[in-house]
N, C-alpha and C positions, 0 to 999 in steps of 0.2 A: 440455379445457373451459378457458377463462380464469376465473380466481377474480376477485371484485370487489375494487377498490383498497383497502389498508388505511387506516383511520382516522388522521387526523394524530396523535391521542394514541397510537396504536400505533406509528406511525413514530418519535415521540420515544422512547417505551419501548425500542424495538429500537437506537436510537442510544445511548441510556444503558447498556444491557445491554453493547454493543460496548465502550463505553469502559470500563466496570467490569471486564469479562473482561481488557482489555488491561491495566489496573492489576495485576489478580492475575498475569498473564503477567509483568509487570515485575518482581514481587517474586521470582519464580522466576529470572529473569534475572539480579537483583542476586546472588542466591546463587551462580550460575554463575561470574559475573564475579569474585568473591571467591576463588572455587576456582581458576579457570584463569589469572587476571591474575599476571604474574611479580612477584615480591616485590623490593623495593629493599633491600638489606642496607646497614645503617649500623653505625658503632662511635664511642665517643667516648672523650675522655681529660679531664683534668682542665680543659682549656681550652674545647673546641668538639666539635661533633658532626660526622662526616666520612662521606663516601661510600667504602663499602669498594671499590667499583668504579666510579672516577670516569668511566670510557668507556662503562659500560654503558648499555643501551637499555631497561631495564626499564619505566621510565615510559611511554616511546613504545609499547612492546609493550602496556602495560595499555590504553592508548587503543585500540590496533588490536583487542584481544580484544572490547573493548566494542562497537566498530563491528561486528564480525563477529555479535555476538550480537544487536546491534539488527537487522541484516539477516534474521537467521533469525526473530527474534520477529516482525517486520514481515510476513514472509512467511506464518507460522503464523496469525497474528492475521488477516490478510486471507482465507485460506482457510478458517477457522473461520467467519468472518462472511459469506462468500459462500455456501458450502454451503447453509445453511438458507434462505436468502432467494433461491435460483436461479430457483424456479419463479415467484414472484411480483416478481421483480426487486428488486436491492437498494434502489435509491432514493437519495436525497441523505442519509438518516439513517445508513445504513451508512457511507458515506463521511466524514461529518462525526465519527462515533463512532471510526472508526479513526484520523482525523488528531489528534482531541483525546486519544482514548486512547494513542496512540502517544507523544505527547509526556508525557502523566502516566505511562504505564510506563516510559519511559525515565528520567525524574527520579527515580520510585520505585527503579528498579534503582540508579541512582547513589547514591543517599542511603543506601539500605540497604546496598550495598557497603563504603561509607566508614564506616558506623556500627557495622558487625560487624567491620571490619578492624581494623588496628593503631590505637593511639590517635594522635591527631594532635598531642599534646603531646610532642616528641621529647626535650625536657629531662628531663622527668619520667620518661620510659621509659627515658633513659641512665643516669640514676641508680639506678633500679630493678634493671637488669640488671648494673650495675657496669662500670667503667673498661675498655677493650679488650674487652668482650663484644660480639658481633654480634647486631643486632636489626633487625627490619623496620620500614621506614617506613611512615606512613599510606598507605592506598589513595587515589590522586587521580585524577581525570579533566581532564587537562590541556587537552584541546580540547573545549570546551562545545559546539562544533558537532556532535560526535558524538550528541548528544542527538536531533537532528532525522533521524538516519539511519533510526530505526525508522519514523516517520510517513511518510517519503519512500518507503521499501521497501513500506510497506503500500498505499500508493496506487498505486505502479507494479504491484505484483502483482494489486490489484483491478481496476485497468484491463485487464490482461491476461486475467483470468479472465473479466470481463465481455464482452470483445470475443471470446473464444474459446468460452465455453459459456454466455453469458448468455441471457436470455430475448430472443426476436427479435420485434420489432414487425410485425404485419401489413403486407404491401406493399400500396399502393393499386392497384386494378384499372387498366389501361391505359386512355387516353382513347377507344380504339376499342371497349372491352368493352360488349357490349349494344346496338351501333349496328346499323342493319338492313343486311342484306347487299347488296353491290353488285348492280346490275341485270345480268342474263345479257348476254353478248356477242352484238352482232347476227349473225344467220345470214347475211344477204346483205351482205356487205361492200360490193358494188358498187352497191348501191341508194342512190339520191340521197334522203337523208333530207327534202329540201325541194323536190319536183317542181314545174316551172314549169307555164305554161298549156299546154294541148295543141296541138300543131302544126297549121296549116291544111291541108285536103287538097289533093294536087296539082292543078295546073290540068287541066280537061278530064276530071276524075274524075267 
């Protein structure tokens, strides 16, 4: 049995809840990024601060970890938003909530990871640890386009789930549905449907 459509205020509430849930998921993603992202080792002398591994790819790897976490978070957010609204249909509110929440969640993950990571004041950090001692550089996100991975992944997963398992709209009846049945076929196929006038009798008859 089909349920009545939701009120617009309810639709807005659903979108806001989806966005807030994405922000909370973004905080968890920020902690995972801080834990999983490779560290960039530095050391300093009396003149400057140097990279311990100049040819290392730790910064690029940190961006890659953020992208992978964004893909996973987008898929989880889309699945969590789709399942409760499957029977009624998600509607535009779920899609907008996932898009906005994905951007906010990515920003929250980025800022939380940077805030909880090593300080960005590398000069003060170098003085604190001493000359020649190795310390970690601040956690950074070099490719800011990675912030859009989450919302794009959420949209793709939502579209896939809707296409595969979403509510189906009833198909309209064919144009011939309810039309009167065709007339029965003529039993005498050789009978002329439009007979002409009767022939005159033969002469002398």
